[in-house]
C-alpha positions in Angstrom: -7.9 32.3 -6.8 -9.7 35.2 -5.2 -12.2 32.8 -3.6 -9.3 31.1 -1.9 -8.1 34.3 -0.2 -11.6 35.0 1.0 -12.0 31.5 2.4 -8.6 31.7 4.0 -9.5 35.0 5.7 -13.0 33.8 6.6 -11.8 30.8 8.6 -8.6 32.4 9.8 -5.9 30.3 8.2 -2.4 31.5 7.4 -1.2 31.3 3.8 0.9 28.2 4.5 -2.0 26.5 6.3 -4.3 27.2 3.4 -1.8 25.7 0.9 -1.4 22.6 3.1 -5.2 22.2 3.2 -5.4 22.7 -0.6 -2.5 20.2 -1.2 -4.1 17.5 1.1 -7.4 18.0 -0.7 -5.8 17.5 -4.1 -4.0 14.4 -2.9 -7.3 13.0 -1.5 -9.0 13.7 -4.9 -6.1 12.0 -6.7 -6.4 8.9 -4.5 -10.1 8.7 -5.1 -9.5 8.9 -8.9 -6.8 6.1 -8.6 -9.2 3.9 -6.7 -11.9 4.4 -9.2 -9.6 3.5 -12.1 -8.4 0.4 -10.3 -11.9 -0.8 -9.7 -13.0 -0.2 -13.3 -9.9 -1.9 -14.8 -10.6 -5.1 -16.8 -10.0 -8.4 -14.9 -6.7 -10.1 -15.5 -6.6 -12.9 -18.1 -7.3 -16.4 -17.1 -4.4 -18.7 -16.5 -3.4 -21.2 -19.1 -4.0 -24.9 -18.2 -1.0 -26.7 -16.9 -1.3 -29.9 -19.0 -3.3 -30.7 -22.1 -4.4 -34.3 -22.3 -5.8 -36.0 -25.4 -9.1 -37.7 -24.6 -10.5 -40.9 -26.1 -12.3 -38.9 -28.8 -9.0 -37.3 -29.9 -10.0 -33.9 -28.6 -7.6 -32.0 -26.4 -8.8 -31.7 -22.8 -7.3 -29.0 -20.7 -6.6 -29.9 -17.1 -4.3 -30.2 -14.2 -3.1 -33.7 -14.7 -4.0 -37.1 -16.0 -6.4 -38.1 -13.3 -9.9 -39.4 -13.8 -11.2 -36.9 -11.1 -11.6 -33.9 -13.4 -14.8 -31.9 -13.7 -16.2 -30.7 -17.0 -14.0 -27.6 -17.0 -10.8 -29.6 -16.5 -10.6 -28.8 -12.8 -9.5 -31.0 -9.9 -12.1 -31.9 -7.2 -10.5 -31.3 -3.8 -12.8 -33.8 -2.1 -11.8 -36.8 -4.3 -8.3 -36.0 -5.5 -5.4 -38.3 -4.5 -2.2 -36.9 -3.1 -0.4 -37.6 -6.4 -3.0 -35.5 -8.3 -2.7 -32.7 -5.7 1.0 -32.6 -6.1 0.6 -31.7 -9.7 -0.9 -28.4 -8.6 1.5 -25.4 -8.4 3.2 -24.9 -5.0 1.7 -28.1 -3.6 4.4 -30.6 -2.5 4.0 -34.1 -1.0 3.6 -32.9 2.6 1.0 -30.3 1.7 -0.9 -32.9 -0.4 -0.8 -35.2 2.6 -2.1 -32.4 4.9 -5.0 -31.8 2.5 -6.0 -35.5 2.5 -5.6 -35.7 6.3 -7.7 -32.6 6.7 -10.4 -34.2 4.5 -10.4 -37.4 6.6 -10.5 -35.7 10.0 -12.7 -32.6 9.3 -14.9 -34.0 6.5 -15.1 -32.8 2.9 -14.3 -29.3 1.9 -17.3 -27.1 1.5 -15.6 -24.4 -0.5 -12.2 -23.8 -2.1 -11.4 -21.1 0.5 -11.3 -23.8 3.2 -7.9 -24.7 1.9 -6.5 -21.8 3.9 -7.0 -24.0 7.0 -4.1 -26.2 5.7 -0.7 -25.3 7.0 1.4 -23.9 4.2 -1.5 -22.5 2.1 -2.0 -18.8 2.4 -3.8 -16.2 0.5 -1.3 -16.0 -2.4 -1.1 -19.8 -2.8 -4.9 -19.9 -2.7 -5.2 -17.3 -5.5 -3.0 -19.5 -7.7 -4.9 -22.7 -6.9 -8.5 -21.3 -7.1 -8.7 -21.4 -10.9 -7.5 -25.0 -11.0 -9.6 -26.7 -8.3 -13.3 -27.0 -7.4 -15.3 -28.5 -4.6 -18.1 -30.9 -5.1 -19.7 -31.9 -1.8 -20.8 -35.6 -1.8 
């Protein structure tokens, strides 16, 4: 602690000012440690599939619904899905499904999943819930 008194005297701080600087430095170091721990935390587990379908071979296929437009991983293709298939997704109702199909017909096919944010009613949180369930295949 003797070094603190020398430093305090050297730069001309009062005792309360030196304690304030020391406290703020400690809080800053604590924030950096928290940020480091947050970045090195393991990723959250993947979501479970919404529906399990039994395919022609008798194997269980995980997917979003019973549509034919599913990729190899059981995902729904945004560029070919019907409004009924889109409604099976979480937080997607009939109006939002219609908006997605209308956007596709006026703006062209989706180029990436993040393009869904251009649809009214789909924000960042909804997109985070949909991203593991859909994919985009540009024709």
